[in-house]
C-alpha positions in Angstrom: 6.9 56.9 126.6 4.7 59.9 126.7 5.9 62.9 128.3 3.7 65.2 129.5 3.7 69.3 129.8 2.1 70.6 132.8 3.6 73.8 132.6 1.5 76.7 131.9 2.7 78.4 128.2 3.0 81.3 130.0 5.9 79.6 131.9 7.1 77.6 128.7 7.7 80.4 127.4 9.4 81.7 129.9 11.7 78.6 130.8 12.5 79.3 126.6 13.3 82.7 127.1 16.0 81.8 130.4 17.5 79.0 128.5 18.4 81.3 125.2 19.8 83.9 127.4 21.5 81.3 129.5 23.1 80.0 126.0 23.7 83.8 124.6 25.6 84.4 128.1 27.7 81.5 127.9 28.4 82.0 123.9 29.6 85.0 124.8 31.4 84.7 127.5 33.4 81.8 125.4 33.7 83.9 122.4 35.3 87.0 124.4 37.4 84.2 126.4 38.7 82.6 123.0 39.3 86.8 121.7 41.3 87.6 125.3 43.2 84.1 124.7 43.9 84.9 120.6 44.8 88.6 121.2 47.4 87.8 123.7 49.1 84.8 121.9 49.3 87.6 118.7 50.6 89.8 120.7 53.2 87.5 122.5 53.9 86.4 119.1 54.4 89.9 117.0 57.1 91.0 120.3 59.0 87.9 119.8 59.3 88.6 116.3 60.0 91.6 116.8 63.1 91.0 119.3 63.8 88.1 116.9 64.4 90.6 114.0 66.3 93.4 116.2 68.8 90.6 116.6 69.0 89.8 113.1 69.7 93.2 112.2 72.2 92.9 115.1 73.9 90.2 113.2 73.7 91.1 110.0 75.5 94.5 111.5 78.3 92.7 113.1 78.7 90.9 109.5 78.8 93.5 107.8 81.4 95.2 110.2 83.6 92.0 110.2 83.8 92.1 106.4 84.4 95.8 106.5 87.1 95.0 109.1 88.6 92.7 107.1 88.8 94.4 103.9 89.9 96.8 105.9 92.7 94.7 107.3 93.9 93.1 103.3 94.3 97.3 102.2 96.4 98.1 105.6 98.4 95.1 104.3 98.9 95.9 101.0 99.9 99.5 101.7 102.5 98.3 104.6 103.4 96.4 101.4 104.2 99.1 99.2 105.3 101.5 101.7 107.9 98.6 102.4 108.8 98.6 99.0 109.1 102.3 98.6 111.4 102.3 101.9 113.8 99.6 100.0 113.6 102.0 97.3 114.4 105.2 99.4 117.4 103.3 101.1 118.7 101.8 97.7 118.8 105.6 96.2 120.3 106.7 99.7 123.2 104.2 99.3 123.4 104.3 95.7 125.6 107.7 94.3 123.9 107.2 90.8 121.0 109.1 90.1 119.4 106.6 88.6 116.4 109.1 86.5 119.3 111.0 84.9 121.0 107.7 84.0 117.4 106.4 82.3 117.1 109.6 80.9 120.8 109.1 79.4 119.9 106.0 78.1 116.6 107.1 76.6 117.8 109.8 74.3 120.2 107.3 72.6 117.9 105.0 71.3 117.4 105.6 67.8 114.2 105.0 66.0 113.3 101.3 65.0 114.6 100.2 68.5 113.3 99.5 71.6 114.0 98.2 75.1 113.0 94.8 76.4 114.9 95.2 79.5 116.3 96.9 81.6 118.8 95.9 85.0 121.0 98.0 87.8 123.5 96.3 90.1 124.0 99.5 92.5 126.5 97.6 94.4 128.8 96.9 90.9 127.3 99.9 89.2 126.7 97.9 86.3 123.7 98.4 83.9 122.6 95.3 81.5 120.3 96.4 78.4 118.4 94.1 76.2 116.2 95.3 73.6 115.1 94.8 70.0 116.1 96.3 66.6 115.2 96.6 63.4 118.4 97.3 61.9 122.4 97.0 61.9 123.1 100.7 62.0 120.2 101.5 64.9 122.4 99.5 67.2 126.3 100.5 65.9 124.7 104.0 66.2 123.0 103.4 70.0 126.6 102.0 71.0 128.5 105.3 69.7 126.5 107.2 71.1 126.9 104.9 74.6 130.2 104.9 74.1 130.6 108.8 73.9 128.3 109.8 76.9 131.1 110.8 79.8 128.1 109.2 81.8 129.4 105.3 81.5 132.8 104.5 81.5 132.9 101.2 79.6 130.1 99.7 76.9 130.2 96.1 76.3 128.6 94.9 73.7 129.0 90.9 72.9 129.8 89.9 68.8 125.9 88.8 68.5 124.6 92.1 68.2 127.1 92.7 64.8 125.9 88.8 63.4 123.1 90.1 61.5 122.1 92.3 59.5 118.2 92.9 60.4 115.6 91.7 63.1 118.5 92.3 66.0 118.3 91.4 69.8 121.3 93.4 71.1 122.5 93.7 74.7 124.7 95.8 76.6 126.6 96.2 79.4 127.0 99.0 80.8 129.7 100.5 83.5 127.9 103.7 85.4 131.4 105.9 85.9 132.2 107.0 89.4 132.0 110.7 88.8 128.7 110.6 87.4 
């Protein structure tokens, strides 16, 4: 097929310029359109992510405060348990005519060197004190027994024969009854 171009050169140049201008404007409008669309998408994504970031921060803060609340509740429970124990001790001291600190001081005074107490328990209802311990020598046990018997704080001192069977390395026990006037 043969094609003939009958347009003069000037018009051909003008037509080429017009086609180029239209293509340039179409391309420019397409670039601007897609830049605006991209800008809107980016802006929307930034807004969405900032809202999500705030929500995550709030969640983290709520979880953190819940953990702190749980810790505070545990601490409060421990304090309440401790206060209950202190109340029980106070009631025992109020209802008991014997001063436990004075009795402990008396016992500490009579424990000779080389002897040690391993267990001490007190029955407030009967006024009896149970002492277990260990001594290196029998003479230490006898000295302790004599000191307890001579102390007016105790109305009776019970000592089993097992305290006297061995000469060395003795596990001893005493049962003391606290005198009523002390």
